[in-house]
KEVEXZA-532446 format. One line per field, with one value per atom (N, C-alpha, C): residue number from 1; x, y, z. Coordinates in steps of 0.2 Angstrom, whole numbers, plus 5000, padded with zeros to 4 digits. Layout:
# residues N
num: [NUM, ...]
X: [X, ...]
Y: [Y, ...]
Z: [Z, ...]
# end
This chain:
# residues 278
num: [1, 1, 1, 2, 2, 2, 3, 3, 3, 4, 4, 4, 5, 5, 5, 6, 6, 6, 7, 7, 7, 8, 8, 8, 9, 9, 9, 10, 10, 10, 11, 11, 11, 12, 12, 12, 13, 13, 13, 14, 14, 14, 15, 15, 15, 16, 16, 16, 17, 17, 17, 18, 18, 18, 19, 19, 19, 20, 20, 20, 21, 21, 21, 22, 22, 22, 23, 23, 23, 24, 24, 24, 25, 25, 25, 26, 26, 26, 27, 27, 27, 28, 28, 28, 29, 29, 29, 30, 30, 30, 31, 31, 31, 32, 32, 32, 33, 33, 33, 34, 34, 34, 35, 35, 35, 36, 36, 36, 37, 37, 37, 38, 38, 38, 39, 39, 39, 40, 40, 40, 41, 41, 41, 42, 42, 42, 43, 43, 43, 44, 44, 44, 45, 45, 45, 46, 46, 46, 47, 47, 47, 48, 48, 48, 49, 49, 49, 50, 50, 50, 51, 51, 51, 52, 52, 52, 53, 53, 53, 54, 54, 54, 55, 55, 55, 56, 56, 56, 57, 57, 57, 58, 58, 58, 59, 59, 59, 60, 60, 60, 61, 61, 61, 62, 62, 62, 63, 63, 63, 64, 64, 64, 65, 65, 65, 66, 66, 66, 67, 67, 67, 68, 68, 68, 69, 69, 69, 70, 70, 70, 71, 71, 71, 72, 72, 72, 73, 73, 73, 74, 74, 74, 75, 75, 75, 76, 76, 76, 77, 77, 77, 78, 78, 78, 79, 79, 79, 80, 80, 80, 81, 81, 81, 82, 82, 82, 83, 83, 83, 84, 84, 84, 85, 85, 85, 86, 86, 86, 87, 87, 87, 88, 88, 88, 89, 89, 89, 90, 90, 90, 91, 91, 91, 92, 92, 92, 93, 93, 93, 94, 94, 94, 95, 95, 95, 96, 96, 96, 97, 97, 97, 98, 98, 98, 99, 99, 99, 100, 100, 100, 101, 101, 101, 102, 102, 102, 103, 103, 103, 104, 104, 104, 105, 105, 105, 106, 106, 106, 107, 107, 107, 108, 108, 108, 109, 109, 109, 110, 110, 110, 111, 111, 111, 112, 112, 112, 113, 113, 113, 114, 114, 114, 115, 115, 115, 116, 116, 116, 117, 117, 117, 118, 118, 118, 119, 119, 119, 120, 120, 120, 121, 121, 121, 122, 122, 122, 123, 123, 123, 124, 124, 124, 125, 125, 125, 126, 126, 126, 127, 127, 127, 128, 128, 128, 129, 129, 129, 130, 130, 130, 131, 131, 131, 132, 132, 132, 133, 133, 133, 134, 134, 134, 135, 135, 135, 136, 136, 136, 137, 137, 137, 138, 138, 138, 139, 139, 139, 140, 140, 140, 141, 141, 141, 142, 142, 142, 143, 143, 143, 144, 144, 144, 145, 145, 145, 146, 146, 146, 147, 147, 147, 148, 148, 148, 149, 149, 149, 150, 150, 150, 151, 151, 151, 152, 152, 152, 153, 153, 153, 154, 154, 154, 155, 155, 155, 156, 156, 156, 157, 157, 157, 158, 158, 158, 159, 159, 159, 160, 160, 160, 161, 161, 161, 162, 162, 162, 163, 163, 163, 164, 164, 164, 165, 165, 165, 166, 166, 166, 167, 167, 167, 168, 168, 168, 169, 169, 169, 170, 170, 170, 171, 171, 171, 172, 172, 172, 173, 173, 173, 174, 174, 174, 175, 175, 175, 176, 176, 176, 177, 177, 177, 178, 178, 178, 179, 179, 179, 180, 180, 180, 181, 181, 181, 182, 182, 182, 183, 183, 183, 184, 184, 184, 185, 185, 185, 186, 186, 186, 187, 187, 187, 188, 188, 188, 189, 189, 189, 190, 190, 190, 191, 191, 191, 192, 192, 192, 193, 193, 193, 194, 194, 194, 195, 195, 195, 196, 196, 196, 197, 197, 197, 198, 198, 198, 199, 199, 199, 200, 200, 200, 201, 201, 201, 202, 202, 202, 203, 203, 203, 204, 204, 204, 205, 205, 205, 206, 206, 206, 207, 207, 207, 208, 208, 208, 209, 209, 209, 210, 210, 210, 211, 211, 211, 212, 212, 212, 213, 213, 213, 214, 214, 214, 215, 215, 215, 216, 216, 216, 217, 217, 217, 218, 218, 218, 219, 219, 219, 220, 220, 220, 221, 221, 221, 222, 222, 222, 223, 223, 223, 224, 224, 224, 225, 225, 225, 226, 226, 226, 227, 227, 227, 228, 228, 228, 229, 229, 229, 230, 230, 230, 231, 231, 231, 232, 232, 232, 233, 233, 233, 234, 234, 234, 235, 235, 235, 236, 236, 236, 237, 237, 237, 238, 238, 238, 239, 239, 239, 240, 240, 240, 241, 241, 241, 242, 242, 242, 243, 243, 243, 244, 244, 244, 245, 245, 245, 246, 246, 246, 247, 247, 247, 248, 248, 248, 249, 249, 249, 250, 250, 250, 251, 251, 251, 252, 252, 252, 253, 253, 253, 254, 254, 254, 255, 255, 255, 256, 256, 256, 257, 257, 257, 258, 258, 258, 259, 259, 259, 260, 260, 260, 261, 261, 261, 262, 262, 262, 263, 263, 263, 264, 264, 264, 265, 265, 265, 266, 266, 266, 267, 267, 267, 268, 268, 268, 269, 269, 269, 270, 270, 270, 271, 271, 271, 272, 272, 272, 273, 273, 273, 274, 274, 274, 275, 275, 275, 276, 276, 276, 277, 277, 277, 278, 278, 278]
X: [5475, 5468, 5466, 5470, 5469, 5469, 5474, 5474, 5468, 5465, 5459, 5453, 5453, 5448, 5448, 5455, 5456, 5454, 5456, 5454, 5446, 5443, 5436, 5432, 5436, 5433, 5434, 5439, 5440, 5436, 5435, 5430, 5423, 5421, 5414, 5414, 5419, 5419, 5419, 5423, 5423, 5416, 5413, 5407, 5401, 5401, 5397, 5398, 5405, 5407, 5404, 5405, 5403, 5395, 5392, 5384, 5382, 5385, 5384, 5385, 5391, 5392, 5387, 5385, 5380, 5373, 5371, 5365, 5365, 5371, 5372, 5371, 5374, 5374, 5367, 5363, 5356, 5352, 5353, 5349, 5351, 5357, 5359, 5356, 5355, 5352, 5345, 5341, 5334, 5333, 5338, 5337, 5338, 5343, 5344, 5338, 5335, 5329, 5323, 5323, 5317, 5318, 5324, 5325, 5324, 5326, 5325, 5317, 5313, 5306, 5303, 5306, 5303, 5305, 5311, 5313, 5308, 5307, 5303, 5296, 5294, 5287, 5286, 5291, 5290, 5290, 5294, 5294, 5287, 5283, 5276, 5272, 5274, 5270, 5273, 5278, 5280, 5277, 5277, 5275, 5279, 5280, 5284, 5280, 5284, 5282, 5277, 5280, 5276, 5269, 5268, 5262, 5258, 5261, 5257, 5254, 5258, 5255, 5249, 5251, 5245, 5239, 5240, 5234, 5230, 5233, 5230, 5225, 5226, 5221, 5224, 5230, 5233, 5235, 5237, 5240, 5241, 5243, 5245, 5252, 5254, 5260, 5266, 5265, 5271, 5271, 5266, 5266, 5269, 5267, 5270, 5278, 5280, 5288, 5290, 5287, 5289, 5289, 5283, 5282, 5287, 5289, 5294, 5301, 5302, 5309, 5310, 5305, 5305, 5304, 5304, 5304, 5297, 5291, 5285, 5282, 5286, 5284, 5289, 5286, 5290, 5287, 5292, 5290, 5293, 5288, 5290, 5294, 5292, 5296, 5302, 5304, 5310, 5308, 5310, 5309, 5312, 5309, 5312, 5311, 5317, 5318, 5320, 5321, 5324, 5319, 5320, 5315, 5316, 5310, 5310, 5309, 5309, 5309, 5303, 5304, 5298, 5296, 5290, 5287, 5282, 5281, 5276, 5269, 5264, 5257, 5256, 5260, 5260, 5264, 5268, 5272, 5268, 5271, 5267, 5270, 5266, 5268, 5263, 5267, 5264, 5265, 5260, 5261, 5259, 5265, 5264, 5261, 5264, 5262, 5256, 5252, 5245, 5246, 5244, 5245, 5241, 5243, 5239, 5239, 5235, 5234, 5234, 5237, 5237, 5231, 5225, 5218, 5213, 5208, 5202, 5199, 5197, 5194, 5187, 5186, 5180, 5177, 5170, 5167, 5161, 5161, 5156, 5153, 5146, 5142, 5139, 5141, 5138, 5133, 5128, 5123, 5125, 5129, 5132, 5127, 5127, 5123, 5127, 5124, 5128, 5133, 5137, 5142, 5148, 5149, 5155, 5160, 5166, 5171, 5173, 5174, 5176, 5184, 5187, 5194, 5196, 5202, 5205, 5209, 5210, 5215, 5212, 5216, 5214, 5214, 5210, 5211, 5206, 5201, 5197, 5190, 5189, 5182, 5179, 5173, 5169, 5170, 5172, 5174, 5170, 5169, 5166, 5169, 5175, 5178, 5175, 5173, 5169, 5163, 5160, 5153, 5154, 5160, 5161, 5166, 5168, 5173, 5172, 5165, 5164, 5162, 5163, 5161, 5166, 5173, 5178, 5184, 5189, 5196, 5200, 5198, 5202, 5203, 5209, 5211, 5207, 5201, 5197, 5197, 5196, 5196, 5190, 5188, 5182, 5185, 5180, 5182, 5179, 5183, 5180, 5178, 5175, 5173, 5166, 5163, 5157, 5158, 5156, 5157, 5154, 5157, 5155, 5147, 5144, 5137, 5133, 5137, 5133, 5131, 5126, 5123, 5124, 5122, 5122, 5127, 5127, 5131, 5139, 5142, 5150, 5152, 5156, 5159, 5166, 5167, 5173, 5176, 5183, 5185, 5193, 5196, 5203, 5205, 5201, 5202, 5205, 5211, 5214, 5211, 5209, 5207, 5200, 5196, 5190, 5191, 5196, 5197, 5200, 5204, 5206, 5201, 5196, 5190, 5186, 5185, 5182, 5186, 5193, 5197, 5200, 5198, 5200, 5197, 5201, 5198, 5194, 5195, 5191, 5185, 5185, 5179, 5176, 5179, 5175, 5169, 5166, 5159, 5155, 5149, 5144, 5141, 5140, 5136, 5131, 5125, 5119, 5117, 5117, 5115, 5109, 5105, 5099, 5102, 5101, 5103, 5097, 5097, 5092, 5095, 5092, 5095, 5090, 5093, 5089, 5084, 5083, 5078, 5077, 5072, 5071, 5076, 5078, 5083, 5080, 5082, 5080, 5081, 5076, 5077, 5083, 5085, 5091, 5097, 5097, 5103, 5104, 5098, 5098, 5101, 5099, 5102, 5109, 5111, 5118, 5123, 5120, 5124, 5124, 5118, 5118, 5123, 5124, 5128, 5135, 5137, 5143, 5145, 5149, 5151, 5158, 5161, 5168, 5168, 5172, 5173, 5181, 5183, 5190, 5194, 5191, 5194, 5194, 5191, 5190, 5183, 5183, 5176, 5173, 5167, 5163, 5158, 5158, 5153, 5150, 5144, 5141, 5138, 5136, 5134, 5126, 5123, 5115, 5113, 5108, 5105, 5098, 5093, 5086, 5082, 5076, 5072, 5069, 5068, 5065, 5058, 5055, 5048, 5044, 5038, 5034, 5037, 5043, 5046, 5046, 5047, 5048, 5055, 5055, 5061, 5067, 5067, 5074, 5077, 5073, 5076, 5078, 5085, 5087, 5091, 5091, 5096, 5101, 5107, 5113, 5118, 5120, 5125, 5132, 5137, 5144, 5148, 5154, 5159, 5165, 5165, 5170, 5170, 5175, 5175, 5173, 5174, 5172, 5165, 5163, 5157, 5158, 5164, 5166, 5163, 5163, 5161, 5154, 5150, 5143, 5142, 5147, 5147, 5150, 5154, 5157, 5152, 5148, 5143, 5138, 5135, 5129, 5132, 5138, 5140, 5141, 5144, 5145, 5138, 5133, 5126, 5122, 5125, 5122, 5116, 5118, 5113, 5117, 5113, 5116, 5113, 5118, 5116, 5114, 5107, 5105, 5106, 5106, 5107, 5110, 5115, 5118, 5117, 5114, 5113, 5114, 5119, 5121, 5117, 5112, 5107, 5109, 5114, 5116, 5123, 5127, 5134, 5133, 5134, 5133, 5126, 5126, 5120, 5118, 5122, 5121, 5116, 5111, 5107, 5106, 5102, 5102, 5096, 5093, 5088, 5090, 5086, 5087, 5093, 5096, 5102, 5099, 5097, 5095, 5101, 5099, 5105, 5109, 5116, 5120, 5122, 5119, 5120, 5124, 5127, 5131, 5129, 5131, 5130, 5136, 5138, 5143, 5139, 5143, 5140, 5140, 5134, 5134, 5139, 5139, 5144, 5142, 5135, 5132, 5134, 5133, 5134, 5141, 5146, 5153, 5155, 5152, 5153, 5151, 5145, 5142, 5147, 5149, 5154, 5160, 5163, 5169, 5167, 5161, 5160, 5158, 5157, 5156, 5161]
Y: [5740, 5741, 5742, 5745, 5745, 5739, 5734, 5728, 5724, 5725, 5721, 5723, 5730, 5733, 5730, 5730, 5727, 5720, 5716, 5709, 5708, 5712, 5711, 5713, 5719, 5721, 5716, 5712, 5707, 5701, 5700, 5694, 5696, 5702, 5704, 5704, 5706, 5706, 5699, 5694, 5687, 5684, 5686, 5683, 5685, 5691, 5693, 5690, 5689, 5686, 5679, 5675, 5668, 5668, 5673, 5673, 5674, 5678, 5680, 5673, 5670, 5664, 5659, 5658, 5653, 5655, 5661, 5663, 5662, 5664, 5663, 5655, 5651, 5644, 5641, 5644, 5642, 5644, 5650, 5652, 5648, 5646, 5641, 5635, 5632, 5626, 5626, 5632, 5633, 5633, 5636, 5637, 5630, 5626, 5620, 5615, 5616, 5612, 5614, 5620, 5623, 5620, 5621, 5618, 5611, 5607, 5600, 5598, 5602, 5601, 5603, 5608, 5609, 5604, 5601, 5595, 5589, 5588, 5582, 5583, 5589, 5591, 5590, 5592, 5591, 5584, 5580, 5573, 5569, 5572, 5570, 5570, 5574, 5575, 5570, 5566, 5561, 5554, 5550, 5543, 5539, 5533, 5528, 5527, 5526, 5526, 5519, 5514, 5508, 5508, 5512, 5513, 5518, 5523, 5528, 5524, 5519, 5516, 5511, 5508, 5503, 5507, 5513, 5517, 5519, 5520, 5522, 5517, 5510, 5505, 5501, 5503, 5499, 5492, 5491, 5484, 5484, 5478, 5477, 5481, 5481, 5485, 5480, 5473, 5469, 5469, 5469, 5470, 5477, 5482, 5489, 5488, 5485, 5484, 5481, 5476, 5472, 5477, 5481, 5485, 5491, 5493, 5499, 5496, 5490, 5487, 5486, 5485, 5484, 5490, 5496, 5502, 5505, 5502, 5504, 5511, 5513, 5519, 5525, 5531, 5537, 5542, 5547, 5552, 5559, 5563, 5569, 5568, 5563, 5562, 5558, 5555, 5551, 5544, 5539, 5532, 5531, 5528, 5526, 5519, 5516, 5509, 5508, 5513, 5512, 5510, 5505, 5503, 5508, 5509, 5514, 5521, 5523, 5530, 5533, 5539, 5543, 5549, 5550, 5555, 5560, 5565, 5570, 5569, 5571, 5570, 5574, 5580, 5584, 5582, 5577, 5574, 5571, 5572, 5568, 5561, 5557, 5550, 5546, 5542, 5539, 5531, 5527, 5520, 5518, 5515, 5513, 5519, 5525, 5531, 5535, 5532, 5535, 5538, 5544, 5547, 5544, 5543, 5540, 5545, 5544, 5547, 5543, 5544, 5540, 5539, 5539, 5539, 5537, 5535, 5532, 5538, 5537, 5542, 5544, 5551, 5553, 5558, 5558, 5563, 5566, 5572, 5576, 5581, 5581, 5586, 5591, 5597, 5603, 5607, 5609, 5614, 5621, 5624, 5630, 5636, 5639, 5646, 5652, 5658, 5664, 5665, 5669, 5672, 5668, 5663, 5658, 5658, 5660, 5660, 5652, 5651, 5644, 5645, 5643, 5643, 5638, 5636, 5632, 5636, 5643, 5647, 5650, 5651, 5654, 5662, 5665, 5672, 5675, 5671, 5674, 5675, 5675, 5675, 5668, 5668, 5662, 5658, 5652, 5648, 5642, 5639, 5632, 5627, 5628, 5622, 5622, 5628, 5628, 5624, 5624, 5620, 5613, 5610, 5603, 5601, 5605, 5603, 5596, 5595, 5588, 5583, 5584, 5578, 5573, 5574, 5569, 5572, 5567, 5569, 5569, 5567, 5567, 5574, 5574, 5581, 5582, 5584, 5585, 5593, 5594, 5601, 5602, 5608, 5609, 5609, 5606, 5606, 5612, 5616, 5622, 5628, 5633, 5638, 5641, 5643, 5647, 5653, 5659, 5665, 5666, 5670, 5671, 5671, 5675, 5676, 5671, 5666, 5661, 5656, 5652, 5647, 5640, 5635, 5628, 5623, 5618, 5612, 5613, 5611, 5611, 5604, 5601, 5594, 5595, 5591, 5590, 5583, 5583, 5576, 5576, 5570, 5570, 5565, 5564, 5559, 5563, 5563, 5567, 5565, 5559, 5557, 5560, 5561, 5565, 5572, 5575, 5582, 5583, 5579, 5579, 5579, 5575, 5574, 5580, 5584, 5590, 5596, 5596, 5601, 5600, 5594, 5593, 5597, 5601, 5607, 5604, 5598, 5595, 5592, 5588, 5584, 5588, 5587, 5591, 5587, 5590, 5588, 5594, 5593, 5599, 5600, 5607, 5609, 5614, 5613, 5616, 5622, 5628, 5634, 5637, 5639, 5643, 5651, 5655, 5662, 5666, 5671, 5676, 5683, 5686, 5692, 5698, 5704, 5710, 5712, 5709, 5710, 5704, 5704, 5698, 5697, 5691, 5690, 5690, 5694, 5694, 5688, 5686, 5680, 5680, 5686, 5686, 5685, 5688, 5687, 5679, 5676, 5669, 5665, 5667, 5663, 5665, 5671, 5672, 5668, 5667, 5663, 5656, 5653, 5646, 5645, 5650, 5649, 5650, 5654, 5656, 5662, 5666, 5673, 5675, 5679, 5681, 5687, 5687, 5692, 5693, 5699, 5701, 5696, 5694, 5689, 5682, 5680, 5673, 5671, 5665, 5662, 5660, 5662, 5660, 5655, 5649, 5644, 5641, 5639, 5635, 5628, 5624, 5617, 5618, 5622, 5623, 5629, 5633, 5638, 5638, 5640, 5640, 5644, 5646, 5649, 5644, 5645, 5640, 5640, 5634, 5634, 5636, 5640, 5643, 5648, 5651, 5656, 5662, 5668, 5674, 5674, 5678, 5677, 5680, 5682, 5684, 5678, 5672, 5666, 5661, 5660, 5655, 5650, 5644, 5638, 5638, 5637, 5637, 5632, 5628, 5622, 5624, 5623, 5624, 5619, 5618, 5613, 5617, 5623, 5627, 5626, 5625, 5624, 5630, 5636, 5642, 5644, 5650, 5653, 5660, 5662, 5669, 5669, 5664, 5664, 5666, 5665, 5667, 5675, 5678, 5685, 5688, 5685, 5687, 5688, 5682, 5682, 5688, 5688, 5693, 5700, 5701, 5708, 5711, 5706, 5708, 5710, 5706, 5707, 5713, 5716, 5721, 5719, 5714, 5711, 5711, 5712, 5711, 5705, 5701, 5695, 5696, 5694, 5695, 5689, 5683, 5677, 5671, 5667, 5661, 5655, 5650, 5644, 5638, 5634, 5628, 5623, 5620, 5615, 5608, 5607, 5600, 5600, 5595, 5593, 5586, 5586, 5580, 5577, 5571, 5568, 5569, 5573, 5575, 5581, 5580, 5586, 5588, 5593, 5596, 5592, 5587, 5583, 5581, 5582, 5580, 5583, 5589, 5592, 5599, 5601, 5608, 5613, 5619, 5624, 5624, 5624, 5624, 5617, 5612, 5605, 5601, 5595, 5591, 5584, 5580, 5573, 5569, 5563, 5559, 5556, 5555, 5552, 5544, 5541, 5534, 5531, 5524, 5520, 5521, 5521, 5521, 5528, 5533, 5540, 5541, 5538, 5538, 5534, 5529, 5525, 5528, 5531, 5535, 5541, 5544, 5550, 5548, 5542, 5540, 5538, 5536, 5535, 5541, 5546, 5552, 5554]
Z: [5837, 5836, 5829, 5826, 5818, 5815, 5818, 5815, 5817, 5823, 5825, 5820, 5819, 5815, 5808, 5806, 5799, 5799, 5804, 5804, 5805, 5809, 5809, 5802, 5800, 5793, 5788, 5788, 5783, 5784, 5791, 5793, 5790, 5791, 5789, 5781, 5778, 5771, 5768, 5772, 5770, 5771, 5777, 5778, 5773, 5771, 5766, 5759, 5758, 5752, 5752, 5757, 5758, 5757, 5760, 5760, 5753, 5749, 5742, 5738, 5739, 5736, 5737, 5743, 5745, 5742, 5742, 5739, 5731, 5728, 5721, 5719, 5723, 5722, 5723, 5728, 5729, 5723, 5721, 5715, 5709, 5708, 5702, 5703, 5709, 5711, 5709, 5711, 5709, 5702, 5698, 5691, 5688, 5690, 5688, 5689, 5695, 5696, 5692, 5691, 5686, 5679, 5677, 5670, 5670, 5675, 5675, 5675, 5679, 5679, 5672, 5668, 5662, 5657, 5657, 5653, 5654, 5661, 5662, 5660, 5661, 5659, 5651, 5647, 5640, 5638, 5642, 5640, 5641, 5645, 5646, 5639, 5635, 5628, 5623, 5625, 5620, 5621, 5616, 5617, 5612, 5615, 5611, 5604, 5599, 5592, 5591, 5594, 5594, 5597, 5602, 5606, 5602, 5599, 5594, 5589, 5585, 5580, 5582, 5588, 5590, 5592, 5596, 5598, 5592, 5586, 5580, 5577, 5580, 5577, 5571, 5569, 5563, 5565, 5571, 5573, 5580, 5583, 5590, 5591, 5597, 5598, 5596, 5597, 5595, 5587, 5584, 5576, 5574, 5578, 5577, 5577, 5582, 5582, 5576, 5573, 5567, 5561, 5561, 5555, 5555, 5561, 5562, 5560, 5562, 5560, 5552, 5549, 5541, 5538, 5541, 5538, 5535, 5538, 5536, 5539, 5544, 5548, 5547, 5546, 5545, 5550, 5552, 5557, 5553, 5552, 5549, 5543, 5539, 5532, 5533, 5538, 5539, 5542, 5538, 5540, 5547, 5552, 5558, 5559, 5561, 5562, 5569, 5573, 5580, 5585, 5589, 5594, 5600, 5602, 5608, 5606, 5600, 5597, 5600, 5602, 5605, 5600, 5600, 5595, 5599, 5597, 5600, 5596, 5599, 5596, 5590, 5590, 5584, 5578, 5579, 5574, 5568, 5562, 5556, 5556, 5558, 5559, 5553, 5549, 5544, 5544, 5542, 5542, 5535, 5532, 5525, 5520, 5522, 5518, 5520, 5525, 5527, 5534, 5535, 5541, 5546, 5552, 5558, 5564, 5568, 5574, 5580, 5586, 5592, 5596, 5592, 5596, 5591, 5593, 5589, 5585, 5579, 5575, 5578, 5578, 5581, 5576, 5576, 5572, 5576, 5576, 5580, 5576, 5576, 5572, 5576, 5575, 5579, 5575, 5579, 5576, 5579, 5576, 5579, 5579, 5585, 5586, 5584, 5584, 5583, 5589, 5587, 5592, 5594, 5590, 5591, 5585, 5586, 5581, 5579, 5573, 5571, 5571, 5576, 5577, 5583, 5583, 5588, 5592, 5590, 5594, 5600, 5605, 5611, 5611, 5615, 5615, 5609, 5607, 5601, 5604, 5611, 5614, 5613, 5613, 5613, 5606, 5606, 5600, 5600, 5594, 5593, 5597, 5599, 5603, 5610, 5613, 5619, 5619, 5613, 5613, 5612, 5610, 5609, 5615, 5620, 5624, 5628, 5629, 5633, 5628, 5622, 5617, 5617, 5618, 5617, 5620, 5622, 5624, 5618, 5612, 5606, 5603, 5600, 5597, 5590, 5591, 5585, 5583, 5577, 5574, 5569, 5569, 5564, 5557, 5552, 5545, 5542, 5539, 5536, 5541, 5539, 5543, 5543, 5548, 5548, 5552, 5549, 5552, 5559, 5563, 5570, 5570, 5566, 5566, 5561, 5558, 5554, 5559, 5556, 5560, 5556, 5560, 5556, 5558, 5553, 5554, 5553, 5558, 5557, 5560, 5556, 5557, 5560, 5566, 5569, 5568, 5567, 5567, 5568, 5570, 5570, 5564, 5559, 5554, 5548, 5546, 5541, 5534, 5533, 5527, 5525, 5530, 5529, 5528, 5532, 5531, 5524, 5521, 5514, 5509, 5511, 5507, 5506, 5511, 5511, 5508, 5509, 5506, 5499, 5496, 5489, 5485, 5481, 5477, 5471, 5469, 5463, 5465, 5471, 5473, 5479, 5485, 5490, 5492, 5497, 5500, 5500, 5497, 5496, 5503, 5504, 5510, 5507, 5510, 5508, 5513, 5511, 5515, 5513, 5519, 5518, 5519, 5514, 5515, 5514, 5519, 5519, 5517, 5512, 5509, 5512, 5511, 5513, 5508, 5502, 5498, 5493, 5489, 5485, 5480, 5478, 5473, 5466, 5462, 5455, 5452, 5447, 5444, 5439, 5436, 5432, 5436, 5442, 5447, 5449, 5450, 5451, 5446, 5439, 5433, 5433, 5434, 5434, 5438, 5445, 5449, 5447, 5444, 5442, 5436, 5432, 5426, 5428, 5433, 5435, 5432, 5436, 5433, 5436, 5433, 5435, 5440, 5445, 5450, 5450, 5448, 5448, 5444, 5438, 5434, 5436, 5442, 5444, 5444, 5441, 5440, 5446, 5448, 5454, 5452, 5454, 5453, 5459, 5459, 5464, 5462, 5466, 5464, 5462, 5466, 5465, 5468, 5466, 5469, 5467, 5472, 5470, 5475, 5474, 5479, 5483, 5490, 5494, 5494, 5493, 5492, 5498, 5496, 5501, 5506, 5503, 5507, 5502, 5504, 5500, 5496, 5491, 5486, 5489, 5495, 5498, 5502, 5502, 5505, 5499, 5499, 5494, 5497, 5493, 5495, 5491, 5493, 5489, 5491, 5487, 5488, 5485, 5490, 5488, 5490, 5487, 5490, 5493, 5493, 5496, 5504, 5507, 5515, 5519, 5516, 5520, 5517, 5520, 5517, 5514, 5514, 5511, 5504, 5500, 5493, 5493, 5498, 5498, 5498, 5503, 5503, 5497, 5494, 5488, 5482, 5482, 5477, 5478, 5484, 5485, 5485, 5488, 5488, 5481, 5476, 5469, 5466, 5468, 5465, 5469, 5474, 5478, 5482, 5485, 5491, 5497, 5503, 5509, 5512, 5515, 5518, 5525, 5527, 5534, 5538, 5535, 5539, 5534, 5537, 5534, 5539, 5536, 5540, 5536, 5538, 5535, 5537, 5533, 5535, 5533, 5529, 5527, 5525, 5527, 5525, 5522, 5515, 5512, 5514, 5517, 5519, 5526, 5529, 5536, 5537, 5541, 5542, 5550, 5551, 5558, 5562, 5559, 5562, 5569, 5574, 5581, 5584, 5581, 5585, 5586, 5592, 5593, 5593, 5591, 5591, 5597, 5596, 5601, 5604, 5601, 5603, 5598, 5600, 5595, 5596, 5591, 5592, 5589, 5591, 5587, 5581, 5576, 5570, 5571, 5569, 5569, 5564, 5565, 5561, 5554, 5553, 5546, 5543, 5547, 5544, 5542, 5546, 5545, 5538, 5538, 5532, 5525, 5526, 5520, 5519, 5524, 5523, 5519, 5521, 5518, 5510, 5509, 5502, 5497, 5500, 5496, 5491]
# end
C-alpha cells in the first residue's frame, strides 16, 4: 500500500512537473512570438535606400541605384554602396553632401493663438502640432519658437535648407513682432534698443524698432532675426517694462493676410521661391 501511495505520489509529482514544463514552454513560445512581432514592427519603420532617395525627388529609383553604387549617398556620415540597404526615416541621409528627406517638401504657415506650446513633444498639453495635424502627412516641424501665450505667425517645414536659413547666426530671416507693454516706451529707451546695449556682458541688438503709427506709445514694432522670442523679454525686462502681448505679424515677406487666428495655409510656389532667395 505504501508502494501504491509512493507510486501515485510520484505520478502526481511527475504530472505536475510535466504541466509546469508545458506551461513554461508555452510562456517561452509566447515571449518568442512577442519578440518576433516587435522585430517585425520595427522593420516597418525602415525603407530601402534607393526608394528613400527617389522619394526625395532627387532622381528616379533606377538612377538612385546608380548614384548609390558610385558612392554619392551617405547614411549617418557613412558612404553606402550596398544595394538593398535599408534606412530609418530618422537617419541622416545625404545625396552628394546635401541632406534629403523621403517626402516632398512642405511649407505650412500658422497664425498661432494663445494657449499652445511650440513643441513637437507629447505630454506638454495643447501644442502647435495639434493645430496643423490635418495640414499634411509629412514630418513637419516648427521653425523657432513662440511662447505659449504669444500669438502670430509660425512656419512649419521638413525642408532642412530653409530651417538652416532661419537658424544661421549671421544671416537668418527677420521676423516682425508687435509688442504691447504695460506702459509707454520712453524715447530714450527706444533709442537704447536701436543702438544696442549689453546685458550681463552680452550685446543685445535688433534689426529695427519703432512706435506703431496711430497707436499709443506702449505699442511698438520690433524686428529680430533670433528664432525665439526670449530676446524680447530680455530687452524689456532689463528696461523695467512688462510685456502684455507679443504678436508675430510677419516672417520675411510672409504676413497674416487671409489667415485667421488658429488657422494655417500652405505656402504658394512663389512664396517658397521668395523664401529661398532671402
